[in-house]
Each structure stands twice: as C-alpha cells, then as structure tokens.
N, C-alpha and C positions, 0 to 999 in steps of 0.2 A: 236284269234276270231274264232268261229265255223262257217263253212259254211253251208247254207242251202241247201239240196239236195231234189229235186222234181223228182218223178219217178212214172210210172204207179202204181195206187194203193193208192198213197199218199192222205190222206184226209185233207182239208184245209177248214177254215172257210171264206166263201165267203162274208157274210154280217152278221149285227147283228143291230137290232133296239130294241125299248122298249119291244116288244112282241115276236118276231121272230128271230130265228137264221137259217141261210142256210149253209149247209156244201156242198162241192163238193168232187168228187173223180178224180183224174187226170187220164185220159185216154191215152193222149199222149202229147208230147210237140213239139210245131211247131215253127220254126224260119222263120220270113218273114222280109226281109229288115232290119236285124240285130235286129229286136225286138223279144223277146221270148213271146210265148203264150201258155197257158195251155188249151186244150180241154178237159173238164170235164163233168161227168155225175153229174147231181144234186142229192143230197139224200134227201128223205123224212123223216121227222122226225115223228114216230109213237107215242112215248111218251118219259118222263123222268122217268130213273129208279133210284130212290133216293138211293136204296140199293147199286147199283154199281157206282152211282155218273156219270152217263153217259146217253146219248140219245140213245135210240133204232131206227135204221133208216134202210130203204131199199133203193135200187137204184130206181130211176125213169127213164122215157123215156126222161125227159128233158135234154138239154145240155147247157153249158155255156162256152163261149171262154174268158179266162181272160189274159190280158196282165201282166206279171209277176210283172212288176213295178207298176200296179194299184191294186195289191192284197190288200184287206181289212186288213189282218192280215197275215204275211208271215210264221208263225211257223206251221209246219205239227202238225196234231192233233193225239192223241193217239187212236188207233182202237183196240178192242178186238172182236175176233171172237169166238162164242160159238156155234158149230154146224152150222146151217145155218142163227143163228142170228149174229147181227152185232151192235156194241155198239161204239159210239165216246164219247171221254171225251174231255172237253175243257181243253187243255194242254198250260200251259204258257200264259193263256188269262185273268187272273185276272185284269190286267191293262186295258184290253178292256172292261170287265164288269163295271169297276169303271167310265169309261168315259161315260157310258149310264145311 
C-alpha cells in the first residue's frame, strides 16, 4: 500500500459540489492533541483549460484549516507550473466526479 505524503505546496481537493470545485495548497502541518491539521491557502479557479485538461488557479488570501481525517479527497492533485501560471489537474478523482 502506498502512503500519502503531504508537505508545503501539496494541492488537495477540499470540496466539490454540482457546480464548484475548491482546491487548497498546504502551507504547514500542525499537530494538536495528537490530531493532524493542514493549514492551507485556498486557490481561486480562474478557468478550466480544456487543452491542458486542468484548472488555471491563483492563490487567494483566504485560508482553510482541515483536519487530515476530514479531508474530502485524500489524494494530492497534479500541479503544473508554466512560468507564473499555475494549473491543477484532477488526479485520481474520477470516482469523486461520478459520485456527484
């Protein structure tokens, strides 16, 4: 079984509903009373790039604190940097899309 590794810069799928996807980027990991939390920067989705099959995102000023055991989807997402552009692909999330 492959272990999941989270570190600064890891992008995760925080939530998804019928019309919205919310990605976050891990800034730091905090342990409080033996529970692990991710302090994350929320990412604003600018548009979906069909050619790259990825979301173009920018960091926002908004933060999110997520308990690791409460993650909506635990797999890190694939991120491509192209200069100052930042693209996030939904990786291993086909099962998530099929649930909604």
